[in-house]
C-alpha positions as CSV (number, residue, x, y, z in Angstrom):
1,V,47.7,119.2,126.2
2,G,50.0,119.1,123.2
3,A,52.0,116.3,121.5
4,G,55.7,115.8,122.0
5,M,58.1,116.0,124.9
6,P,57.2,118.6,127.6
7,A,60.7,120.1,127.6
8,A,60.3,121.1,124.0
9,A,57.8,123.7,125.2
10,V,60.7,125.6,126.9
11,T,61.9,127.7,123.9
12,P,64.8,130.2,123.9
13,R,62.2,133.0,124.1
14,K,60.7,131.4,127.3
15,L,64.2,131.0,128.8
16,G,64.9,134.6,128.1
17,R,61.8,135.6,129.9
18,L,62.7,133.4,132.9
19,R,66.1,135.0,133.0
20,L,64.5,138.5,133.0
21,L,62.1,137.6,135.8
22,A,64.8,135.9,137.9
23,S,67.0,138.9,137.5
24,A,64.2,141.2,138.7
25,W,63.5,138.9,141.7
26,L,67.2,138.6,142.6
27,A,67.5,142.4,142.5
28,E,64.7,142.7,145.0
29,H,66.3,140.0,147.3
30,P,70.0,140.8,147.3
31,G,72.3,138.3,149.0
32,V,69.7,135.5,149.0
33,Y,71.3,133.3,146.3
34,H,74.8,133.2,144.9
35,T,74.1,131.1,141.9
36,V,70.9,130.4,139.9
37,R,70.2,127.4,137.6
38,F,67.1,126.7,135.5
39,D,66.0,123.0,135.4
40,V,63.2,121.7,133.3
41,V,61.2,118.7,134.5
42,G,58.8,117.0,132.1
43,V,56.4,114.3,133.2
44,L,54.6,112.0,130.7
45,W,52.0,109.6,132.0
46,P,50.1,107.9,129.3
47,P,46.8,106.2,130.4
48,S,48.2,102.8,129.5
49,A,51.4,103.2,131.5
50,I,52.0,101.9,135.0
51,A,54.3,104.7,136.0
52,P,55.2,108.1,134.5
53,T,58.3,108.9,132.4
54,I,60.2,111.8,134.1
55,D,62.7,113.8,132.1
56,H,64.9,116.1,134.3
57,R,67.1,118.5,132.3
58,R,69.6,120.3,134.5
59,A,71.0,123.8,133.8
60,V,68.9,124.4,130.7
61,G,70.2,127.3,128.5
62,Q,73.6,127.5,130.1
């Protein structure tokens, strides 16, 4: 567990790897999806909090 916001862990390098893996999967499953989008969801729930903080970033890297 590191410090900071969880979405900060999704670097440009990681996004590139996700794109590569998604391209390979889509090539093996033609016609399944017309569009693809990468979302990042970060959840922080400090011990003193009643509820978590949820950060949903849509279409990251586009």
